C-alpha positions in Angstrom: 0.0 -0.1 0.0 1.4 3.5 -1.0 1.7 5.9 1.8 2.4 9.7 2.2 5.1 8.7 4.9 6.3 5.3 5.5 7.1 5.5 9.1 7.2 1.9 9.7 9.6 1.1 6.8 11.9 3.5 8.2 11.7 2.3 11.7 12.3 -1.3 10.6 15.7 -0.4 9.0 17.0 1.2 12.2 15.0 -1.1 14.7 17.8 -2.5 16.6 19.3 0.8 17.2 16.1 2.4 17.9 15.0 -0.5 20.4 18.5 -0.2 22.3 18.0 3.5 22.7 14.5 3.1 24.1 15.5 0.2 26.4 18.4 2.3 28.0 16.0 5.0 28.9 13.7 2.4 30.4 16.3 0.8 32.4 17.6 4.0 33.8 14.0 5.3 34.5 15.5 8.8 33.6 12.1 9.7 31.7 12.3 13.6 32.3 15.6 15.5 31.5 17.7 12.3 31.2 21.2 12.1 29.7 19.7 11.6 26.1 18.1 14.9 26.2 21.6 16.7 26.7 23.4 14.5 24.4 20.6 15.2 21.6 21.0 19.1 22.2 24.8 18.7 21.9 24.6 16.5 18.5 22.2 19.0 17.1 24.7 22.0 18.2 27.6 20.1 16.4 25.4 19.1 13.2 24.0 22.8 12.9 27.2 24.6 14.0 25.1 26.8 16.2 25.9 27.7 19.9 22.7 26.6 21.5 20.0 24.2 20.8 17.2 23.9 23.4 14.8 21.3 23.1 11.2 21.4 24.0 7.6 19.7 23.9 6.7 20.6 20.3 7.2 22.8 17.3 4.3 25.1 18.4 5.9 25.5 21.9 9.2 26.4 20.4 7.4 29.3 18.4 5.8 30.7 21.5 8.9 30.3 23.7 10.8 32.1 21.0 8.5 34.8 21.1 8.2 35.1 24.9 11.9 35.2 25.2 11.9 38.2 22.7 9.8 40.2 25.1 7.2 41.2 22.5 4.4 43.2 23.9 0.6 42.8 23.4 -0.4 44.6 20.0 3.1 44.3 18.5 2.7 43.1 15.0 4.3 40.2 13.6 4.6 39.4 10.0 3.9 35.7 8.7 3.0 34.3 5.5 -0.7 33.5 4.9 0.3 30.3 3.1 1.5 28.1 6.0 0.4 25.8 8.9 -1.7 27.4 11.6 0.9 27.1 14.4 3.0 29.8 12.9 0.1 32.4 13.5 -1.5 30.7 16.2 1.2 31.4 18.9 1.2 35.2 17.9 -2.5 35.3 18.8 -1.9 33.5 21.8 0.5 36.0 23.1 -2.1 38.9 22.4 0.3 39.8 19.4 -1.0 40.7 16.1 -0.4 38.5 13.2 0.1 40.7 9.9 -0.3 37.9 7.1 1.5 38.4 3.7 1.6 36.9 0.5 4.4 34.6 -0.8 6.4 33.8 -4.0 4.3 31.9 -6.3 7.2 29.8 -7.4 9.0 29.0 -3.9 5.9 29.4 -1.6 8.0 31.6 0.8 7.9 35.0 1.8 10.4 37.6 0.5 11.9 40.8 1.5 9.9 42.9 -0.9 6.6 41.5 0.3 7.4 41.9 4.0 8.9 45.6 3.3 5.2 46.6 2.2 3.7 45.3 5.5 5.9 46.9 8.0 4.5 49.5 10.3 5.7 51.6 13.3 4.1 48.7 15.4 5.9 45.9 13.5 8.5 44.1 15.8 9.1 40.6 14.4 9.1 38.6 11.1 8.5 34.8 11.0 10.0 33.4 7.7 8.5 29.8 7.4 11.1 27.5 5.3 8.0 26.0 3.6 8.1 22.2 2.1 11.9 21.8 2.6 14.1 24.8 1.3 14.9 28.1 3.0 13.5 31.3 2.5 15.8 33.9 0.7 17.1 35.1 4.2 19.7 37.6 3.3 17.6 40.3 2.2 15.2 39.7 4.9 18.0 39.9 7.6 19.3 43.3 6.0 15.5 44.5 6.0 15.0 43.4 9.6 18.2 45.3 10.6 17.3 48.4 9.0 13.9 48.2 10.9 15.1 46.9 14.2 13.0 43.9 13.8 13.5 40.5 15.2 13.6 37.5 12.8 12.3 34.1 14.0 12.8 31.1 11.4 10.2 28.5 11.4 12.1 25.6 10.0 9.8 22.6 11.0 9.7 21.6 7.4 13.2 22.3 6.4 15.8 20.8 9.0 18.9 20.2 7.4 18.6 22.4 4.5 21.6 24.7 3.7 21.3 28.4 2.9 24.3 30.0 0.9 25.0 33.8 1.5 26.3 36.1 -1.2 30.0 35.8 0.3 29.8 31.9 -0.2 29.5 30.9 3.5 26.5 28.8 4.4 24.3 28.0 7.2 21.8 25.4 8.3 18.1 26.3 8.3 17.0 27.7 11.5 20.4 29.1 12.3 20.7 31.9 10.0 18.9 34.7 12.0 18.8 35.4 15.7 16.4 32.6 16.7 15.0 29.4 15.0 12.5 26.7 15.7 11.8 23.2 14.6 9.4 20.5 15.3 10.0 16.6 15.4 6.5 15.6 14.6 6.7 12.0 13.5 6.2 12.9 9.8 8.9 15.4 9.7 12.3 14.8 8.1 13.8 14.2 11.4 10.6 12.9 13.3 10.5 11.3 16.9 7.8 8.8 17.9 5.7 11.3 19.7 5.9 15.2 20.0 9.2 17.3 20.1 10.5 20.5 19.1 13.5 22.7 19.5 14.8 26.2 19.7 18.2 27.4 17.9 20.2 30.5 18.9 24.0 31.9 18.8 23.0 34.3 21.5 24.2 33.4 24.9 21.6 35.7 27.1 18.7 34.5 24.7 19.5 31.0 25.2 19.7 31.4 29.0 16.1 33.1 28.9 14.8 30.5 26.7 15.9 27.6 28.9 14.2 29.6 31.9 10.9 30.0 30.0 10.8 26.3 28.9 11.4 25.5 32.6 8.7 27.2 34.4 10.7 30.5 34.3 13.5 29.1 36.6 17.1 28.9 36.2 17.5 27.5 39.8 14.8 25.0 41.2 12.0 26.8 42.9 13.2 30.3 42.0 11.4 31.7 39.3 12.7 35.0 37.7 10.0 35.2 34.8 6.5 33.6 33.9 7.3 30.6 31.8 5.8 27.4 30.7 6.4 23.7 31.1 7.9 22.4 27.7 10.3 19.4 27.7 11.4 16.9 25.3 11.0 13.5 26.5 14.0 11.6 27.2 12.5 8.5 25.3 12.2 10.9 22.3 15.7 12.3 22.8 16.9 8.7 22.4 15.2 8.1 19.4 16.3 11.5 17.8 19.9 10.7 18.8 19.7 7.5 16.7 17.6 9.1 13.8 19.9 12.5 13.6 22.9 10.1 12.2 20.6 9.5 9.3 19.2 13.0 8.6 21.4 13.6 5.4 20.8 10.3 4.1 17.1 10.8 4.5 17.2 14.1 2.6 19.4 12.5 -0.3 16.7 9.9 -0.7 13.8 12.4 -0.9 15.9 14.6 -3.4 16.1 11.5 -5.6 12.5 10.9 -5.4 11.9 14.6 -6.1 14.3 14.3 -9.2 12.3 11.4 -10.5 9.1 13.3 -10.3 10.4 16.2 -12.0 11.8 14.3 -15.1 8.3 12.4 -15.4 6.3 15.8 -15.1 8.3 18.4 -16.9 6.2 17.9 -20.1 3.1 18.0 -18.7 1.8 21.5 -19.5 -1.0 21.7 -16.5 1.7 20.8 -13.8 4.3 23.2 -12.4 7.2 21.3 -10.7 8.8 22.7 -7.4 10.9 25.5 -8.0 14.3 25.2 -6.2 15.5 28.6 -4.3 19.1 29.2 -5.9 20.8 29.7 -2.7 19.2 26.9 -0.7 19.4 23.3 -0.9 16.0 21.5 -0.8 15.2 18.4 1.6 11.7 17.9 0.6 9.6 17.4 3.4 6.6 17.8 0.7 6.8 17.4 -3.0 4.4 19.9 -3.9 2.9 20.4 -7.4 0.9 23.4 -8.7 -1.9 21.7 -11.0 -3.3 24.5 -13.4 -6.2 24.9 -15.5 -8.6 24.0 -12.6 -7.7 20.5 -12.5 -6.2 20.0 -8.9 -9.2 18.4 -7.3 -9.9 16.2 -10.2 -6.5 15.0 -10.2 -6.6 14.1 -6.5 -9.9 12.3 -6.9 -8.5 10.2 -9.7 -5.4 9.2 -7.8 -7.5 8.3 -4.5 -9.2 5.7 -7.0 -6.1 4.2 -8.1 -4.8 4.0 -4.5 -2.5 6.9 -4.6 -2.7 9.2 -1.5 -2.2 13.0 -1.9 -2.3 16.2 0.2 -3.7 19.7 0.1 -1.0 21.8 2.1 -3.1 24.2 2.4 -6.6 24.4 1.3 -7.4 27.8 3.2 -5.4 30.9 3.6 -4.7 31.7 7.4 -6.8 34.9 7.1 -9.8 33.0 5.9 -9.8 30.8 8.8 -12.6 31.8 11.4 -10.0 32.1 14.1 -8.1 34.6 12.3 -10.9 36.8 10.5 -10.7 39.3 13.5 -7.1 40.2 12.1 -8.1 41.4 8.6 -10.5 44.0 7.2 -13.5 42.5 5.2 -12.4 41.9 1.6 -8.9 41.2 2.7 -7.4 39.0 0.1 -3.9 38.0 -1.3 -3.9 36.8 -4.9 -1.0 34.4 -5.0 -1.9 32.7 -1.4 -5.5 32.1 -2.9 -4.3 30.6 -6.1 -2.0 28.6 -4.3 -4.6 27.0 -2.1 -6.9 26.3 -5.2 -3.6 24.7 -7.1 -1.1 22.9 -4.9 -1.2 19.0 -4.5 1.7 17.1 -2.6 2.6 13.5 -3.7 4.1 10.8 -1.6 7.7 11.4 -0.7 9.6 9.6 1.9 12.9 7.8 2.8 11.6 4.5 1.9 10.0 5.0 -1.5 10.8 2.1 -3.8 11.1 2.4 -7.7 8.0 0.5 -8.2 5.8 2.4 -6.0 7.0 5.7 -7.5 6.6 4.6 -10.9 3.1 3.5 -10.1 2.4 6.8 -8.6 4.0 8.6 -11.7 1.9 6.7 -14.3 -1.1 7.4 -12.3 -0.4 11.2 -12.8 0.3 11.0 -16.4 -2.6 8.9 -17.1 -4.9 11.3 -15.7 -3.7 13.8 -18.0 -3.7 11.7 -21.0 -7.4 11.0 -20.2 -8.3 14.6 -19.4 
């Protein structure tokens, strides 16, 4: 059976390592803040070449804690893409900040400095670029823009862990480590996924790291002495142990996804109704999703056709954030972002994962090709 993500197949390949890691945690009974949590944080710091990685309970918490650490105040405006998962804007609203939703580039699906610049007001305090579907937003112009306006930049890299961004001078940095602060998620289907919930925050700022650690631990740096109002957001030791194993395979996983994407590209390049994913010229792509744009109003019909053939597909995302009932109060009547609305009508993601075999992918490709032959 074809799946969007084959978590079981991935587990079976590293079962012996995973089982040992889990058993070690159970044997020590160090379920909260056990040694594996620190080991994982250190391994992530080494992999990302960043000074601090602070694990937490999930990617949404990571975003919230990051914003809390920056001392944003109620009413402050935070610019976010309208074409993204709800969590990015949800935490802004939860903290009584104001999400300012903007359009995205029609080819990369990411926000750009030009788009952001038009939304900046005297109340703007932060920008949240989302590295959507597996590649980095073009960060260098955004960082320059933020410096000019004294704004914070918080990277949401839940979908692009392991991607590399190259600056104009030829230096590079991992997604999430390009600006003052970055966040990620270890939700099971992510490129680096645990077997439950998990997240992390990255920063090179020592003072910011200290504050993030406090906020994630009830606002305390010393037990029972609370310096700030915080929350309780921890990565379970079991999940850290699993992630310690899987981190070693992250680059291998990314290469498998890239190969799968290249196979799709070659197969679909000649179909005029399909636009294959564009690669950002200064970012590698780790293909958390392989997302086509299906033109001429054929997206929903293609999705239904594939379902009949036993091929799953997903629409990320069917509704712009500003049209969600929860966020309508943040926009005026008639507010619309044309590119976002078009993408919500056109995008379709096909199965892509580390365990994709040639036979399954050939079946998916032929199903897509046959649809356009028949339609």
